[in-house]
C-alpha positions in Angstrom: -10.5 -10.8 12.7 -12.1 -12.6 9.8 -10.1 -15.4 8.1 -10.4 -13.5 4.8 -7.5 -11.4 6.1 -4.5 -13.0 7.8 -2.4 -11.0 10.2 1.0 -12.1 11.6 3.8 -10.2 13.3 7.3 -11.6 13.3 10.6 -9.9 14.1 9.2 -6.4 13.6 7.4 -7.3 10.4 3.6 -7.3 10.2 2.4 -9.4 7.2 -1.2 -8.8 6.1 -2.5 -11.3 3.6 -5.8 -11.0 1.7 -7.2 -14.5 1.8 -10.1 -14.9 -0.6 -8.2 -16.5 -3.5 -11.4 -18.3 -4.7 -12.9 -14.8 -5.3 -9.7 -13.2 -6.6 -9.4 -11.5 -3.2 -12.4 -9.3 -4.0 -13.5 -7.0 -1.2 -16.7 -7.9 0.5 -17.8 -6.0 3.6 -16.3 -8.6 6.0 -12.9 -8.4 4.2 -12.9 -4.6 4.1 -13.5 -4.4 7.8 -10.9 -7.0 8.6 -8.3 -5.3 6.4 -9.0 -1.9 7.9 -8.5 -3.3 11.4 -5.4 -5.2 10.4 -3.7 -2.1 8.8 -4.7 0.0 11.8 -3.2 -2.6 14.2 0.0 -2.6 12.3 0.2 1.2 12.3 -0.5 1.4 16.0 1.8 -1.4 17.2 5.2 0.0 18.3 6.7 -3.4 17.8 5.9 -3.3 14.1 8.7 -1.6 12.1 7.5 -2.5 8.6 4.4 -4.0 6.9 4.1 -6.4 4.0 0.7 -6.4 2.3 0.1 -9.3 0.0 -2.5 -11.9 -1.1 -3.2 -15.6 -1.2 -3.3 -17.4 -4.5 -1.7 -16.9 -7.9 -4.3 -15.1 -9.9 -5.0 -11.9 -8.0 -3.6 -9.4 -5.5 -7.1 -7.8 -5.2 -9.7 -7.1 -7.9 -11.4 -4.4 -5.8 -15.0 -4.3 -4.8 -16.9 -7.7 -4.7 -19.4 -6.9 -7.4 -21.6 -9.9 -6.6 -22.2 -8.6 -3.1 -22.4 -5.1 -4.4 -25.3 -5.9 -6.7 -27.4 -7.0 -3.7 -26.4 -4.0 -1.6 -27.4 -1.6 -4.4 -30.8 -3.4 -4.6 -31.3 -3.0 -0.8 -30.4 0.7 -1.1 -33.0 1.2 -3.8 -35.7 -0.5 -1.7 -34.8 1.5 1.4 -34.4 4.8 -0.6 -30.9 5.3 0.8 -27.3 5.3 -0.5 -25.5 3.4 2.2 -23.6 1.1 -0.3 -21.2 3.8 -1.4 -20.4 4.8 2.1 -17.8 2.0 1.9 -15.4 4.6 0.5 -15.7 6.7 3.7 -15.9 3.8 6.1 -13.4 1.3 4.6 -11.3 2.4 1.6 -10.3 5.8 2.9 -9.2 4.6 6.4 -7.3 1.7 4.8 -5.2 3.9 2.4 -4.8 6.6 5.0 -3.2 4.1 7.4 -1.1 2.5 4.7 0.3 5.8 3.4 0.4 7.6 6.7 1.8 5.1 9.1 5.3 6.0 10.4 6.9 2.9 9.0 7.5 1.5 5.5 4.9 -0.6 3.7 5.7 -3.1 1.0 3.1 -4.4 -1.4 3.8 -7.9 -2.8 1.6 -7.9 -5.9 1.1 -11.5 -7.0 -1.6 -11.1 -9.7 -4.3 -8.7 -10.9 -4.6 -5.5 -8.9 -7.7 -3.6 -9.9 -9.9 -0.8 -8.6 -9.4 -0.4 -4.9 -6.8 -3.2 -5.1 -4.7 -1.0 -7.3 -5.3 1.8 -4.9 -4.1 -0.2 -2.0 -0.9 -1.2 -3.9 -0.2 2.5 -4.7 -0.7 3.5 -1.1 2.3 1.3 -0.2 5.8 2.8 -0.2 7.3 0.1 -2.3 5.9 -2.5 -4.8 7.4 -5.8 -5.5 5.5 -7.2 -8.5 5.3 -10.7 -10.1 6.0 -10.8 -13.8 2.5 -12.3 -14.3 0.7 -9.4 -12.4 -1.3 -6.6 -14.0 -3.0 -3.4 -12.9 -6.3 -1.9 -13.9 -8.1 1.2 -12.7 -11.4 -0.4 -13.6 -13.6 2.4 -12.2 -15.0 3.9 -15.4 -15.7 0.4 -16.7 -18.5 0.1 -14.0 -19.5 3.8 -14.3 -17.7 4.9 -11.2 -15.0 7.5 -10.4 -11.7 6.9 -8.7 -11.4 6.1 -5.0 -8.8 4.5 -2.7 -6.5 7.5 -3.3 -5.8 6.7 -6.9 -6.6 10.2 -8.2 -3.7 11.4 -5.9 -1.2 8.5 -6.1 -1.4 7.5 -9.8 -0.6 10.8 -11.5 2.3 11.3 -9.1 3.8 8.0 -10.4 3.0 8.1 -14.1 2.1 11.8 -14.7 -1.3 13.4 -15.1 -1.7 12.6 -18.8 -1.1 8.9 -18.5 -3.2 8.8 -15.3 -6.1 10.3 -17.2 -5.7 7.8 -20.0 -5.6 4.8 -17.6 -8.7 6.2 -15.7 -10.8 7.2 -18.7 -9.9 4.1 -20.7 -9.4 1.2 -18.2 -7.2 -1.6 -19.4 -4.8 -4.2 -18.0 -1.3 -2.8 -17.5 1.0 -5.8 -17.6 3.9 -6.1 -15.2 6.7 -5.0 -17.6 4.7 -1.9 -18.6 3.9 -1.2 -14.9 7.7 -1.3 -14.2 8.5 1.0 -17.1 5.8 3.4 -15.9 7.2 3.4 -12.3 4.2 1.6 -10.8 6.3 -1.4 -9.9 9.6 -0.8 -8.1 10.9 -4.3 -8.5 9.8 -7.0 -11.0 10.4 -10.7 -10.2 9.4 -14.1 -11.5 6.0 -15.1 -10.1 7.5 -18.1 -8.2 9.8 -15.8 -6.4 7.3 -13.1 -5.5 6.6 -14.0 -1.9 10.2 -14.6 -1.0 11.4 -11.4 -2.6 8.7 -9.2 -1.1 9.3 -10.6 2.3 13.1 -10.1 1.9 12.5 -6.4 1.0 10.1 -6.0 3.9 12.3 -7.7 6.4 15.3 -5.5 5.4 13.1 -2.4 6.0 11.9 -3.9 9.3 15.5 -4.1 10.4 16.4 -0.6 9.3 16.2 2.9 10.8 12.5 3.2 11.4 12.6 6.9 12.5 14.5 7.8 9.3 12.0 5.8 7.1 9.1 7.6 8.7 10.7 11.0 8.1 11.4 10.0 4.4 7.7 9.1 4.0 6.6 12.4 5.4 9.1 14.3 3.4 8.1 12.8 0.1 4.4 13.4 0.7 5.0 16.9 1.9 7.1 17.9 -1.1 4.4 16.9 -3.6 2.1 19.7 -2.4 4.4 22.4 -1.1 6.9 24.9 -2.5 10.6 24.3 -2.7 11.2 26.8 0.2 8.6 25.1 2.4 10.0 21.7 1.6 13.5 22.9 2.6 12.0 23.9 6.0 10.3 20.6 6.4 13.5 18.7 5.6 15.3 20.7 8.3 12.6 19.8 10.8 12.6 16.1 9.8 16.4 15.9 9.7 16.5 17.3 13.2 14.1 14.5 14.3 16.1 11.8 12.6 19.4 13.1 13.9 18.1 12.8 17.5 17.2 9.2 17.1 19.1 6.3 18.7 19.5 4.7 15.3 21.5 7.7 13.9 23.9 7.5 16.8 24.2 3.7 16.2 24.8 4.2 12.5 27.5 6.8 13.0 29.3 4.7 15.5 29.1 1.6 13.3 30.5 3.6 10.4 33.5 4.7 12.5 34.0 1.1 13.7 33.6 -0.2 10.1 30.7 -2.4 11.3 27.2 -3.1 10.1 24.7 -1.1 12.2 22.1 -3.0 14.3 19.2 -0.6 14.4 16.7 -0.5 17.3 13.9 1.3 15.4 14.0 4.4 17.6 
């Protein structure tokens, strides 16, 4: 794995760190490939019970596509008469957000600075966002004559409503941390100096929790957005049956009876 993405697993928590602070953690091809493989590794590893996605440096979480590299790739496309550059959505961005949103374990984004374009999309694909008070969000796409990718056209309107999402996409601007919190983009707002510690605290709490139940909650929330009330009730029945059969549910009930704190196994 390239050193532009760091990957570490400790006590059930996989920490994925974008590591191009000198480039504001912009996404060149090497970084996109490394991030895709890191997220997939975390999703597939049964020993990982939660994921923390964060970034090195203080200025940026991720500013999206590396436009300096992008210019060269577009020129190569024109010379070759092809359109391979934009295949990055299919080859990189979509697999990354699918794995983040779809993995059967909770994902926390620790947003330390600017999250723009695909970087914004990656943050929205997480289940929970801990955001530094100096951070900001920007859709950016229309500003470079592009449309939305990285799942933003699905995730953003579900958080802020279709009207606000249209405004933020059609007229890109920096959404500062407090406004992001007020809009529901940020789940928890903390001083910048405390961001990494607080994000890790949240992620480790989830890593020590009932993993099967968390997976069911993720699935239930996603399902409910696009199905009827009656269909959602049926899905809740299915998922509750699954959670109720887990070892962690039996542990939780016994701990409650014994007036003890449960020690979950993640299964």
